[in-house]
Residue, then its C-alpha position, 0 to 999 in steps of 0.5 A: m538714075a531716073i523715074l522710069y514708069a508711073v501710074v495713077a489708079r483707083g483700086t486696080v483701075v488704071l486712070a493714066e500711065f506713062s512708061a519710059v521703058t519697054g517690057n513688062t513694067g505695066a504688068v508688074a505694077r498692076r500685080i502690085l495694085e492687085k495685092l495692095p491692101a484696101e486701107a487708108d492713106s499710106r506710103v510704101c515701097f517694093s523692090q523688084d530686081r534693080y527697081i523700087f516701086h514707090i506707092l503713095r495712097l491718098d484720096g482713094l487713089t494710088f500713085l505709083c512710080m518705078a525708079n532705079d534702086t540707086f535713085g533713093r526715096r526722097i525724089p520719087f515720093s516728091y514726084l508722087e506728091d506733085i503728081h497727086m496735086r496736079f491730078m486732083k486739081n484737074y480730075g479730083r471730082v471725076a476720078p471716083y467714077a472715071p473708066a479705065y484710062a479716062m485721063n491717059d491722053e492728057f495726063s500721061r504727058v504730065l507724068h512724063q514731063q514731071m519725070e523729066f523735071f524731077l530727074q533734073q532735081s537729082 
């Protein structure tokens, strides 16, 4: 029971991602990003097999994570809120213009560290 994948994107442009699993998780997440309506801030969930994709849209960015369907919703959304705060603190000014994967080297580690932290909170 854990958060297994996370991505930060601007529209369909992935800025940073981390996956604790192998497979097509990134491709599934990108398909979800493509299908999201371009609307204001929101929180939504999509189920896929035994997983739930939790999506937080704030400040023109999408914060998405995938967790086991038994993990609930409170912790994944708390994780996404934490990631949003950390991302905006470090990259808020450049995020609207950054190219794909511009923050991946640094921020993928944060995505992973916070996955571990929120796993301990469950």
